[in-house]
N, C-alpha and C positions, 0 to 999 in steps of 0.2 A: 081801415085800421083794424087789427085783430083785437078781439075781446077775450080776456083771460078769465075763466071761471075759477075764482080763488077757492071755492068750496071743494073742488076736486083736486086741488093742488097739494101734493105731499111735500114734506121737507126734502129737498133734493139731495142733501148731504147725508141723510140718515137712511131714507128709503128710496132707492133708485127705481125708476119706473120700468125699465126694460130689463128683464131677468136674463136675457141672452147677451148683454153687454157687460164686460168686465173691465177693470181699471188697471190691473197689473198682476204681477206674479206674487205668490206667497213665498216667503223664504224660510228655510232652505228649500230650494226648488226640487220637486219630485215630479216625475212625469206620469201622473195617474189620470189624466183627463182634465176636466173643467174644475175639479175640486181644488186645484192648485192656483186658482185665480182669485183675486180680491173682488168682491161683489159690490162694495160700497166705497165711497171716497174716504170715509173715516178709517176703514180697514186698510186701504192702500196707504194712507198717510202714516198709520201706525207701523206698517212694514217699512216705509221709507225712513222713519225716525230710527227704528231698530238697525237698519242697514247703515245709516249715516253714523250712528254711534259705534258700530262694530268695525267700520272702515277706518283704518289708520290714515292720517293725512299723508298724501303722496303715494299711497298704495295703488290707486287706480291709474292705469296707463291712459294717457291723453287727457286726464282730468286730475292734475296734481293738487288742486285745491279742494277736492272732495274728501270729506272725512274729518275726524277730530283726533288730535294728537293726545290720546289718553294713556297709551302704554308707557309713556315716559314717566308717568306719575306712580307707577306700580311699586317702584323701589325707593321712592322718596319718603321722608318722614311725613306722616299725615298731620298737618297743622291747619289752622284756620286760613292762613294765606294760601296754602296749596288748594284747599277746598274752594276758596273764592276764585282762584285762578282757573280751576277746572270748570266751575259754573260759568264764568265769563267766557271761556273758550267754547263751551257748548252753546251758550246763548248767541254768541257772535256767528257761529257756524249755522245755527238754525235761522238766524235773521238773513243770512246770505242764501242758503239753499232752500229753506222752507219759510218764505216770508208770509205765507197765508195761514200760519198757525199762531195760536196764542198759548204760550206756556204759562199755566196757572200754578204749577208746583214743580220744583226741581230739587231733588234730594241727591246728595253725593255722600257716600259712606265708604270708608276703607275698613276692611275686616280688622278687628282688634283682638283676634284670637291669639292665644299664647302658643298654640301648636303650629308647627311649620306647614301643616297641610292647608290651613285657612289663611295664612299670611299672603299678602300681595294680591288681593282681589279687590277690585274697585266696583262698587255697586251703585248704579245710577237708576233713579226712578223719575220719570217724566209724566206729568199729567197735563194734557193739552186739549184744546178745542180748535175748531176752524174759525177763522175770523168772521166768516159769513154766518155762522151759527154757534154762538158761544154756549148755548144750553146743552149741546151734545158733547160730552167729554169722554175721553178715552185715556188710557195710561199704558206706559211701556216700562218694563224693568229689564235692564241689561247688566250683566256681570262681565267685567273685563278681567282677563287673567285666568280663565278657566282652561 
């Protein structure tokens, strides 16, 4: 049986052991070498959340259930019911596509500017951690309608 030396063990979700192994691509993709790869699991999940929020439901070919239907709310009156509907939609999508994360904070705000330039922008802030290590938190902020 293998004996694991716990004193030399790092937190695998924060500090990955092998620096030559990457988990995924950073978005938007640019082809500049290895700098376009995510080096930690937390960084990869952050990119996955951002991509999931920016993908409209039904947009991906062969994966019609990937994404969140957020653009339909851009021209709706911003009420508490709409806000709760957006939050529930995001939480349901995360529980299906990213069941390994724990969302600790989810803020949804619609721009309340009186100028026409700032109207119809939906701002989403997500603070999350991995289920395996809830002490390491990360956040993502996305604006829909830019």
